[in-house]
All heavy atoms as TSV, in Angstrom:
chain	resi	resn	atom	element	x	y	z
A	1	MET	N	N	-8.614	-6.117	1.058
A	1	MET	CA	C	-9.170	-6.329	2.373
A	1	MET	C	C	-8.372	-7.384	3.138
A	1	MET	O	O	-8.240	-7.272	4.358
A	1	MET	CB	C	-10.629	-6.730	2.257
A	1	MET	CG	C	-11.523	-5.581	1.834
A	1	MET	SD	S	-13.263	-5.998	1.593
A	1	MET	CE	C	-13.711	-6.708	3.118
A	2	ILE	N	N	-7.897	-8.392	2.424
A	2	ILE	CA	C	-7.112	-9.422	3.104
A	2	ILE	C	C	-5.847	-8.809	3.703
A	2	ILE	O	O	-5.501	-9.094	4.851
A	2	ILE	CB	C	-6.763	-10.591	2.145
A	2	ILE	CG1	C	-8.033	-11.357	1.776
A	2	ILE	CG2	C	-5.737	-11.520	2.773
A	2	ILE	CD1	C	-7.832	-12.430	0.728
A	3	ALA	N	N	-5.184	-7.970	2.933
A	3	ALA	CA	C	-3.946	-7.352	3.411
A	3	ALA	C	C	-4.199	-6.535	4.673
A	3	ALA	O	O	-3.402	-6.573	5.621
A	3	ALA	CB	C	-3.328	-6.482	2.318
A	4	LEU	N	N	-5.307	-5.807	4.719
A	4	LEU	CA	C	-5.640	-5.016	5.909
A	4	LEU	C	C	-5.911	-5.921	7.109
A	4	LEU	O	O	-5.472	-5.635	8.230
A	4	LEU	CB	C	-6.852	-4.127	5.635
A	4	LEU	CG	C	-6.651	-3.011	4.609
A	4	LEU	CD1	C	-7.975	-2.309	4.316
A	4	LEU	CD2	C	-5.616	-2.021	5.109
A	5	ALA	N	N	-6.618	-7.013	6.873
A	5	ALA	CA	C	-6.895	-7.955	7.956
A	5	ALA	C	C	-5.604	-8.589	8.466
A	5	ALA	O	O	-5.429	-8.765	9.681
A	5	ALA	CB	C	-7.862	-9.033	7.478
A	6	LEU	N	N	-4.693	-8.901	7.560
A	6	LEU	CA	C	-3.419	-9.495	7.963
A	6	LEU	C	C	-2.584	-8.498	8.766
A	6	LEU	O	O	-1.898	-8.888	9.720
A	6	LEU	CB	C	-2.649	-9.997	6.743
A	6	LEU	CG	C	-3.296	-11.178	6.000
A	6	LEU	CD1	C	-2.513	-11.497	4.736
A	6	LEU	CD2	C	-3.423	-12.397	6.894
A	7	ASP	N	N	-2.647	-7.223	8.402
A	7	ASP	CA	C	-1.952	-6.184	9.183
A	7	ASP	C	C	-2.487	-6.144	10.609
A	7	ASP	O	O	-1.719	-6.014	11.564
A	7	ASP	CB	C	-2.109	-4.804	8.531
A	7	ASP	CG	C	-1.255	-4.632	7.287
A	7	ASP	OD1	O	-0.288	-5.398	7.114
A	7	ASP	OD2	O	-1.562	-3.719	6.500
A	8	GLU	N	N	-3.796	-6.258	10.766
A	8	GLU	CA	C	-4.399	-6.259	12.100
A	8	GLU	C	C	-3.971	-7.507	12.881
A	8	GLU	O	O	-3.721	-7.434	14.081
A	8	GLU	CB	C	-5.924	-6.178	12.018
A	8	GLU	CG	C	-6.435	-4.839	11.528
A	8	GLU	CD	C	-6.020	-3.683	12.432
A	8	GLU	OE1	O	-6.129	-3.806	13.672
A	8	GLU	OE2	O	-5.573	-2.651	11.893
A	9	CYS	N	N	-3.880	-8.628	12.194
A	9	CYS	CA	C	-3.417	-9.856	12.849
A	9	CYS	C	C	-1.999	-9.679	13.377
A	9	CYS	O	O	-1.696	-10.101	14.500
A	9	CYS	CB	C	-3.476	-11.042	11.877
A	9	CYS	SG	S	-5.145	-11.582	11.488
A	10	LYS	N	N	-1.143	-9.049	12.570
A	10	LYS	CA	C	0.236	-8.795	13.002
A	10	LYS	C	C	0.252	-7.944	14.271
A	10	LYS	O	O	0.997	-8.208	15.205
A	10	LYS	CB	C	1.024	-8.082	11.903
A	10	LYS	CG	C	1.416	-8.958	10.751
A	10	LYS	CD	C	2.198	-8.137	9.721
A	10	LYS	CE	C	2.350	-8.883	8.434
A	10	LYS	NZ	N	3.026	-8.073	7.404
A	11	LYS	N	N	-0.601	-6.912	14.294
A	11	LYS	CA	C	-0.673	-6.019	15.462
A	11	LYS	C	C	-1.094	-6.778	16.719
A	11	LYS	O	O	-0.696	-6.424	17.820
A	11	LYS	CB	C	-1.658	-4.878	15.204
A	11	LYS	CG	C	-1.188	-3.878	14.171
A	11	LYS	CD	C	-2.256	-2.833	13.917
A	11	LYS	CE	C	-1.886	-1.923	12.763
A	11	LYS	NZ	N	-2.976	-0.980	12.434
A	12	LEU	N	N	-1.900	-7.811	16.528
A	12	LEU	CA	C	-2.385	-8.603	17.657
A	12	LEU	C	C	-1.400	-9.704	18.056
A	12	LEU	O	O	-1.657	-10.466	18.991
A	12	LEU	CB	C	-3.735	-9.233	17.315
A	12	LEU	CG	C	-4.891	-8.257	17.140
A	12	LEU	CD1	C	-6.111	-8.967	16.570
A	12	LEU	CD2	C	-5.228	-7.601	18.473
A	13	GLY	N	N	-0.296	-9.814	17.307
A	13	GLY	CA	C	0.711	-10.816	17.628
A	13	GLY	C	C	0.441	-12.182	17.038
A	13	GLY	O	O	1.071	-13.167	17.434
A	14	ILE	N	N	-0.485	-12.247	16.104
A	14	ILE	CA	C	-0.779	-13.519	15.436
A	14	ILE	C	C	0.262	-13.717	14.338
A	14	ILE	O	O	0.508	-12.818	13.547
A	14	ILE	CB	C	-2.206	-13.492	14.838
A	14	ILE	CG1	C	-3.222	-13.305	15.956
A	14	ILE	CG2	C	-2.478	-14.754	14.033
A	14	ILE	CD1	C	-4.626	-13.017	15.473
A	15	ASN	N	N	0.877	-14.900	14.297
A	15	ASN	CA	C	1.940	-15.104	13.314
A	15	ASN	C	C	1.598	-16.094	12.213
A	15	ASN	O	O	2.376	-16.281	11.282
A	15	ASN	CB	C	3.254	-15.514	14.003
A	15	ASN	CG	C	3.105	-16.784	14.808
A	15	ASN	OD1	O	2.108	-17.489	14.702
A	15	ASN	ND2	N	4.091	-17.069	15.616
A	16	LYS	N	N	0.430	-16.729	12.311
A	16	LYS	CA	C	0.016	-17.669	11.275
A	16	LYS	C	C	-1.508	-17.627	11.183
A	16	LYS	O	O	-2.197	-17.693	12.201
A	16	LYS	CB	C	0.492	-19.077	11.631
A	16	LYS	CG	C	0.413	-20.065	10.517
A	16	LYS	CD	C	1.076	-21.378	10.927
A	16	LYS	CE	C	1.058	-22.358	9.777
A	16	LYS	NZ	N	1.651	-23.641	10.145
A	17	VAL	N	N	-2.022	-17.506	9.942
A	17	VAL	CA	C	-3.465	-17.348	9.731
A	17	VAL	C	C	-3.955	-18.417	8.769
A	17	VAL	O	O	-3.327	-18.686	7.747
A	17	VAL	CB	C	-3.769	-15.945	9.139
A	17	VAL	CG1	C	-5.243	-15.797	8.821
A	17	VAL	CG2	C	-3.309	-14.853	10.092
A	18	LEU	N	N	-5.091	-19.031	9.105
A	18	LEU	CA	C	-5.738	-19.999	8.233
A	18	LEU	C	C	-6.883	-19.303	7.506
A	18	LEU	O	O	-7.744	-18.696	8.154
A	18	LEU	CB	C	-6.279	-21.180	9.039
A	18	LEU	CG	C	-7.079	-22.217	8.258
A	18	LEU	CD1	C	-6.181	-22.946	7.254
A	18	LEU	CD2	C	-7.732	-23.202	9.208
A	19	MET	N	N	-6.876	-19.380	6.186
A	19	MET	CA	C	-7.980	-18.830	5.386
A	19	MET	C	C	-8.530	-19.944	4.513
A	19	MET	O	O	-7.777	-20.745	3.960
A	19	MET	CB	C	-7.508	-17.672	4.513
A	19	MET	CG	C	-7.048	-16.476	5.302
A	19	MET	SD	S	-6.918	-14.980	4.302
A	19	MET	CE	C	-8.651	-14.599	4.096
A	20	CYS	N	N	-9.850	-19.978	4.380
A	20	CYS	CA	C	-10.515	-21.024	3.609
A	20	CYS	C	C	-11.442	-20.397	2.576
A	20	CYS	O	O	-11.958	-19.299	2.774
A	20	CYS	CB	C	-11.342	-21.913	4.532
A	20	CYS	SG	S	-10.421	-22.671	5.866
A	21	CYS	N	N	-11.641	-21.123	1.478
A	21	CYS	CA	C	-12.611	-20.708	0.467
A	21	CYS	C	C	-13.075	-21.943	-0.294
A	21	CYS	O	O	-12.415	-22.981	-0.289
A	21	CYS	CB	C	-12.025	-19.672	-0.483
A	21	CYS	SG	S	-10.724	-20.270	-1.570
A	22	ASN	N	N	-14.221	-21.819	-0.944
A	22	ASN	CA	C	-14.700	-22.897	-1.792
A	22	ASN	C	C	-13.786	-23.036	-2.998
A	22	ASN	O	O	-13.277	-22.039	-3.520
A	22	ASN	CB	C	-16.122	-22.628	-2.279
A	22	ASN	CG	C	-17.150	-22.819	-1.195
A	22	ASN	OD1	O	-16.934	-23.573	-0.256
A	22	ASN	ND2	N	-18.266	-22.140	-1.321
A	23	LYS	N	N	-13.581	-24.265	-3.439
A	23	LYS	CA	C	-12.710	-24.506	-4.581
A	23	LYS	C	C	-13.229	-23.780	-5.826
A	23	LYS	O	O	-12.452	-23.350	-6.671
A	23	LYS	CB	C	-12.593	-26.006	-4.850
A	23	LYS	CG	C	-11.589	-26.345	-5.914
A	23	LYS	CD	C	-11.354	-27.826	-6.019
A	23	LYS	CE	C	-10.269	-28.086	-7.056
A	23	LYS	NZ	N	-9.844	-29.488	-7.033
A	24	ASP	N	N	-14.540	-23.615	-5.938
A	24	ASP	CA	C	-15.149	-22.933	-7.087
A	24	ASP	C	C	-14.863	-21.435	-7.094
A	24	ASP	O	O	-15.023	-20.781	-8.119
A	24	ASP	CB	C	-16.673	-23.118	-7.070
A	24	ASP	CG	C	-17.088	-24.563	-7.221
A	24	ASP	OD1	O	-16.238	-25.412	-7.565
A	24	ASP	OD2	O	-18.278	-24.852	-6.988
A	25	ASN	N	N	-14.468	-20.871	-5.975
A	25	ASN	CA	C	-14.270	-19.433	-5.845
A	25	ASN	C	C	-12.824	-19.071	-6.212
A	25	ASN	O	O	-11.977	-18.842	-5.352
A	25	ASN	CB	C	-14.615	-18.980	-4.426
A	25	ASN	CG	C	-14.744	-17.492	-4.321
A	25	ASN	OD1	O	-14.224	-16.754	-5.146
A	25	ASN	ND2	N	-15.440	-17.055	-3.287
A	26	ILE	N	N	-12.571	-19.013	-7.495
A	26	ILE	CA	C	-11.217	-18.784	-8.010
A	26	ILE	C	C	-10.694	-17.408	-7.597
A	26	ILE	O	O	-9.518	-17.261	-7.269
A	26	ILE	CB	C	-11.186	-18.962	-9.541
A	26	ILE	CG1	C	-11.539	-20.420	-9.883
A	26	ILE	CG2	C	-9.829	-18.592	-10.115
A	26	ILE	CD1	C	-11.823	-20.663	-11.343
A	27	GLY	N	N	-11.549	-16.412	-7.598
A	27	GLY	CA	C	-11.128	-15.061	-7.219
A	27	GLY	C	C	-10.616	-14.998	-5.790
A	27	GLY	O	O	-9.581	-14.387	-5.515
A	28	SER	N	N	-11.319	-15.647	-4.871
A	28	SER	CA	C	-10.871	-15.665	-3.477
A	28	SER	C	C	-9.561	-16.428	-3.331
A	28	SER	O	O	-8.662	-15.993	-2.613
A	28	SER	CB	C	-11.934	-16.288	-2.576
A	28	SER	OG	O	-13.025	-15.422	-2.431
A	29	ALA	N	N	-9.458	-17.552	-4.019
A	29	ALA	CA	C	-8.218	-18.338	-3.947
A	29	ALA	C	C	-7.031	-17.517	-4.442
A	29	ALA	O	O	-5.968	-17.509	-3.815
A	29	ALA	CB	C	-8.365	-19.623	-4.759
A	30	LYS	N	N	-7.210	-16.791	-5.536
A	30	LYS	CA	C	-6.125	-15.957	-6.064
A	30	LYS	C	C	-5.750	-14.849	-5.085
A	30	LYS	O	O	-4.573	-14.549	-4.900
A	30	LYS	CB	C	-6.512	-15.355	-7.413
A	30	LYS	CG	C	-6.470	-16.341	-8.560
A	30	LYS	CD	C	-6.779	-15.660	-9.873
A	30	LYS	CE	C	-6.709	-16.642	-11.031
A	30	LYS	NZ	N	-6.966	-15.988	-12.319
A	31	SER	N	N	-6.750	-14.243	-4.452
A	31	SER	CA	C	-6.470	-13.186	-3.475
A	31	SER	C	C	-5.701	-13.733	-2.284
A	31	SER	O	O	-4.763	-13.097	-1.795
A	31	SER	CB	C	-7.777	-12.554	-2.988
A	31	SER	OG	O	-8.414	-11.864	-4.035
A	32	ILE	N	N	-6.081	-14.915	-1.823
A	32	ILE	CA	C	-5.382	-15.530	-0.694
A	32	ILE	C	C	-3.942	-15.852	-1.084
A	32	ILE	O	O	-3.002	-15.552	-0.337
A	32	ILE	CB	C	-6.130	-16.793	-0.218
A	32	ILE	CG1	C	-7.497	-16.417	0.354
A	32	ILE	CG2	C	-5.297	-17.561	0.799
A	32	ILE	CD1	C	-8.425	-17.591	0.599
A	33	ILE	N	N	-3.753	-16.429	-2.255
A	33	ILE	CA	C	-2.408	-16.774	-2.733
A	33	ILE	C	C	-1.558	-15.519	-2.905
A	33	ILE	O	O	-0.384	-15.491	-2.527
A	33	ILE	CB	C	-2.493	-17.579	-4.046
A	33	ILE	CG1	C	-3.094	-18.958	-3.762
A	33	ILE	CG2	C	-1.120	-17.707	-4.706
A	33	ILE	CD1	C	-3.511	-19.716	-5.007
A	34	ASN	N	N	-2.146	-14.455	-3.453
A	34	ASN	CA	C	-1.413	-13.196	-3.651
A	34	ASN	C	C	-0.986	-12.551	-2.332
A	34	ASN	O	O	-0.085	-11.712	-2.321
A	34	ASN	CB	C	-2.246	-12.204	-4.461
A	34	ASN	CG	C	-2.342	-12.588	-5.917
A	34	ASN	OD1	O	-1.523	-13.340	-6.424
A	34	ASN	ND2	N	-3.366	-12.091	-6.590
A	35	ASN	N	N	-1.622	-12.958	-1.237
A	35	ASN	CA	C	-1.258	-12.436	0.077
A	35	ASN	C	C	-0.430	-13.443	0.876
A	35	ASN	O	O	-0.329	-13.349	2.090
A	35	ASN	CB	C	-2.517	-12.043	0.853
A	35	ASN	CG	C	-3.054	-10.710	0.409
A	35	ASN	OD1	O	-2.557	-9.672	0.826
A	35	ASN	ND2	N	-4.047	-10.714	-0.461
A	36	GLY	N	N	0.161	-14.399	0.177
A	36	GLY	CA	C	1.084	-15.344	0.814
A	36	GLY	C	C	0.490	-16.676	1.201
A	36	GLY	O	O	1.153	-17.471	1.859
A	37	GLY	N	N	-0.734	-16.942	0.800
A	37	GLY	CA	C	-1.384	-18.198	1.153
A	37	GLY	C	C	-0.747	-19.402	0.483
A	37	GLY	O	O	-0.413	-19.360	-0.695
A	38	VAL	N	N	-0.579	-20.458	1.263
A	38	VAL	CA	C	-0.035	-21.723	0.763
A	38	VAL	C	C	-1.090	-22.792	1.029
A	38	VAL	O	O	-1.507	-23.001	2.174
A	38	VAL	CB	C	1.283	-22.088	1.481
A	38	VAL	CG1	C	1.800	-23.429	1.017
A	38	VAL	CG2	C	2.323	-21.002	1.264
A	39	LEU	N	N	-1.513	-23.471	-0.043
A	39	LEU	CA	C	-2.561	-24.483	0.072
A	39	LEU	C	C	-2.096	-25.629	0.961
A	39	LEU	O	O	-1.056	-26.235	0.718
A	39	LEU	CB	C	-2.944	-25.014	-1.308
A	39	LEU	CG	C	-4.070	-26.046	-1.349
A	39	LEU	CD1	C	-5.382	-25.451	-0.859
A	39	LEU	CD2	C	-4.226	-26.602	-2.757
A	40	GLU	N	N	-2.861	-25.903	2.019
A	40	GLU	CA	C	-2.555	-27.029	2.907
A	40	GLU	C	C	-3.262	-28.286	2.414
A	40	GLU	O	O	-2.651	-29.330	2.267
A	40	GLU	CB	C	-2.997	-26.729	4.331
A	40	GLU	CG	C	-2.785	-27.916	5.263
A	40	GLU	CD	C	-3.373	-27.708	6.632
A	40	GLU	OE1	O	-4.527	-27.275	6.749
A	40	GLU	OE2	O	-2.646	-27.986	7.596
A	41	ASN	N	N	-4.582	-28.168	2.188
A	41	ASN	CA	C	-5.347	-29.320	1.726
A	41	ASN	C	C	-6.722	-28.879	1.249
A	41	ASN	O	O	-7.055	-27.704	1.296
A	41	ASN	CB	C	-5.458	-30.376	2.827
A	41	ASN	CG	C	-6.213	-29.895	4.058
A	41	ASN	OD1	O	-6.787	-28.814	4.066
A	41	ASN	ND2	N	-6.206	-30.697	5.098
A	42	GLU	N	N	-7.472	-29.857	0.781
A	42	GLU	CA	C	-8.853	-29.643	0.381
A	42	GLU	C	C	-9.695	-30.640	1.156
A	42	GLU	O	O	-9.329	-31.810	1.266
A	42	GLU	CB	C	-9.029	-29.854	-1.128
A	42	GLU	CG	C	-8.284	-28.861	-1.972
A	42	GLU	CD	C	-8.463	-29.096	-3.465
A	42	GLU	OE1	O	-8.891	-30.197	-3.867
A	42	GLU	OE2	O	-8.179	-28.172	-4.233
A	43	VAL	N	N	-10.815	-30.171	1.701
A	43	VAL	CA	C	-11.713	-31.040	2.452
A	43	VAL	C	C	-13.131	-30.870	1.927
A	43	VAL	O	O	-13.500	-29.796	1.447
A	43	VAL	CB	C	-11.672	-30.734	3.970
A	43	VAL	CG1	C	-10.318	-31.074	4.551
A	43	VAL	CG2	C	-12.019	-29.307	4.263
A	44	GLU	N	N	-13.915	-31.937	2.008
A	44	GLU	CA	C	-15.309	-31.855	1.592
A	44	GLU	C	C	-16.147	-31.403	2.775
A	44	GLU	O	O	-16.048	-31.951	3.874
A	44	GLU	CB	C	-15.811	-33.201	1.092
A	44	GLU	CG	C	-17.207	-33.110	0.524
A	44	GLU	CD	C	-17.681	-34.398	-0.114
A	44	GLU	OE1	O	-16.847	-35.266	-0.396
A	44	GLU	OE2	O	-18.900	-34.517	-0.320
A	45	GLU	N	N	-16.938	-30.378	2.549
A	45	GLU	CA	C	-17.782	-29.801	3.596
A	45	GLU	C	C	-19.172	-29.584	3.015
A	45	GLU	O	O	-19.352	-28.749	2.121
A	45	GLU	CB	C	-17.171	-28.477	4.076
A	45	GLU	CG	C	-17.846	-27.836	5.258
A	45	GLU	CD	C	-17.515	-28.517	6.571
A	45	GLU	OE1	O	-16.434	-29.126	6.677
A	45	GLU	OE2	O	-18.346	-28.449	7.482
A	46	ASP	N	N	-20.149	-30.336	3.482
A	46	ASP	CA	C	-21.541	-30.207	3.008
A	46	ASP	C	C	-21.644	-30.325	1.495
A	46	ASP	O	O	-22.362	-29.561	0.844
A	46	ASP	CB	C	-22.157	-28.891	3.475
A	46	ASP	CG	C	-22.269	-28.796	4.985
A	46	ASP	OD1	O	-22.481	-29.845	5.625
A	46	ASP	OD2	O	-22.132	-27.682	5.527
A	47	GLY	N	N	-20.906	-31.249	0.906
A	47	GLY	CA	C	-20.977	-31.483	-0.531
A	47	GLY	C	C	-20.136	-30.539	-1.367
A	47	GLY	O	O	-20.144	-30.620	-2.586
A	48	HIS	N	N	-19.413	-29.615	-0.739
A	48	HIS	CA	C	-18.549	-28.679	-1.446
A	48	HIS	C	C	-17.101	-28.948	-1.056
A	48	HIS	O	O	-16.812	-29.343	0.070
A	48	HIS	CB	C	-18.892	-27.222	-1.089
A	48	HIS	CG	C	-20.281	-26.826	-1.449
A	48	HIS	ND1	N	-20.654	-26.542	-2.736
A	48	HIS	CD2	C	-21.395	-26.674	-0.700
A	48	HIS	CE1	C	-21.937	-26.227	-2.761
A	48	HIS	NE2	N	-22.419	-26.311	-1.531
A	49	ILE	N	N	-16.195	-28.686	-1.984
A	49	ILE	CA	C	-14.773	-28.815	-1.693
A	49	ILE	C	C	-14.277	-27.473	-1.156
A	49	ILE	O	O	-14.441	-26.437	-1.798
A	49	ILE	CB	C	-13.960	-29.206	-2.952
A	49	ILE	CG1	C	-14.487	-30.512	-3.538
A	49	ILE	CG2	C	-12.470	-29.299	-2.618
A	49	ILE	CD1	C	-14.317	-31.717	-2.647
A	50	GLU	N	N	-13.687	-27.516	0.036
A	50	GLU	CA	C	-13.145	-26.312	0.671
A	50	GLU	C	C	-11.621	-26.382	0.643
A	50	GLU	O	O	-11.035	-27.405	0.987
A	50	GLU	CB	C	-13.636	-26.245	2.112
A	50	GLU	CG	C	-13.194	-25.017	2.852
A	50	GLU	CD	C	-13.742	-24.993	4.256
A	50	GLU	OE1	O	-14.868	-24.490	4.438
A	50	GLU	OE2	O	-13.046	-25.490	5.155
A	51	GLN	N	N	-11.009	-25.295	0.206
A	51	GLN	CA	C	-9.552	-25.213	0.191
A	51	GLN	C	C	-9.097	-24.470	1.435
A	51	GLN	O	O	-9.675	-23.458	1.813
A	51	GLN	CB	C	-9.067	-24.476	-1.059
A	51	GLN	CG	C	-9.339	-25.237	-2.327
A	51	GLN	CD	C	-8.850	-24.505	-3.551
A	51	GLN	OE1	O	-8.993	-23.296	-3.650
A	51	GLN	NE2	N	-8.282	-25.243	-4.478
A	52	ARG	N	N	-8.039	-25.004	2.056
A	52	ARG	CA	C	-7.506	-24.417	3.290
A	52	ARG	C	C	-6.094	-23.914	3.013
A	52	ARG	O	O	-5.234	-24.670	2.594
A	52	ARG	CB	C	-7.493	-25.456	4.400
A	52	ARG	CG	C	-8.885	-25.955	4.742
A	52	ARG	CD	C	-8.875	-27.217	5.585
A	52	ARG	NE	N	-7.888	-27.214	6.636
A	52	ARG	CZ	C	-8.126	-26.918	7.930
A	52	ARG	NH1	N	-9.343	-26.612	8.299
A	52	ARG	NH2	N	-7.158	-26.949	8.812
A	53	TYR	N	N	-5.885	-22.622	3.252
A	53	TYR	CA	C	-4.599	-21.955	2.998
A	53	TYR	C	C	-4.053	-21.402	4.307
A	53	TYR	O	O	-4.788	-20.812	5.103
A	53	TYR	CB	C	-4.776	-20.778	2.036
A	53	TYR	CG	C	-5.171	-21.138	0.642
A	53	TYR	CD1	C	-6.510	-21.272	0.294
A	53	TYR	CD2	C	-4.217	-21.318	-0.350
A	53	TYR	CE1	C	-6.891	-21.594	-0.995
A	53	TYR	CE2	C	-4.594	-21.633	-1.651
A	53	TYR	CZ	C	-5.913	-21.769	-1.959
A	53	TYR	OH	O	-6.292	-22.079	-3.254
A	54	TRP	N	N	-2.738	-21.557	4.503
A	54	TRP	CA	C	-2.048	-20.932	5.637
A	54	TRP	C	C	-1.239	-19.750	5.126
A	54	TRP	O	O	-0.616	-19.840	4.081
A	54	TRP	CB	C	-1.111	-21.916	6.325
A	54	TRP	CG	C	-1.821	-22.873	7.215
A	54	TRP	CD1	C	-2.108	-24.187	6.934
A	54	TRP	CD2	C	-2.354	-22.620	8.507
A	54	TRP	NE1	N	-2.787	-24.753	7.978
A	54	TRP	CE2	C	-2.941	-23.797	8.966
A	54	TRP	CE3	C	-2.389	-21.489	9.317
A	54	TRP	CZ2	C	-3.557	-23.891	10.209
A	54	TRP	CZ3	C	-2.997	-21.596	10.548
A	54	TRP	CH2	C	-3.565	-22.782	10.995
A	55	ILE	N	N	-1.267	-18.668	5.892
A	55	ILE	CA	C	-0.451	-17.486	5.593
A	55	ILE	C	C	0.446	-17.244	6.796
A	55	ILE	O	O	-0.037	-17.045	7.920
A	55	ILE	CB	C	-1.330	-16.246	5.329
A	55	ILE	CG1	C	-2.245	-16.490	4.139
A	55	ILE	CG2	C	-0.447	-15.006	5.095
A	55	ILE	CD1	C	-3.247	-15.387	3.868
A	56	GLN	N	N	1.748	-17.279	6.566
A	56	GLN	CA	C	2.737	-17.002	7.615
A	56	GLN	C	C	2.992	-15.498	7.638
A	56	GLN	O	O	3.299	-14.901	6.615
A	56	GLN	CB	C	4.038	-17.755	7.307
A	56	GLN	CG	C	5.040	-17.721	8.417
A	56	GLN	CD	C	4.606	-18.561	9.618
A	56	GLN	OE1	O	4.069	-19.640	9.470
A	56	GLN	NE2	N	4.834	-18.015	10.790
A	57	LEU	N	N	2.855	-14.881	8.803
A	57	LEU	CA	C	3.034	-13.429	8.922
A	57	LEU	C	C	4.415	-13.085	9.451
A	57	LEU	O	O	5.083	-13.853	10.049
A	57	LEU	CB	C	1.979	-12.829	9.856
A	57	LEU	CG	C	0.528	-13.083	9.459
A	57	LEU	CD1	C	-0.414	-12.494	10.487
A	57	LEU	CD2	C	0.244	-12.497	8.095
């Protein structure tokens, strides 16, 4: 699903996408990384650690 969403972003002329997930969500993090995600940082949000990934299209 991420790959399809990224294809749509390309069609819209978007060249950089920010994707976030909870640090506990290993499956989502792996999917983001497998689609080119590069970890920017981790921030605390409502007591949870959120990971922020950038994907260059």
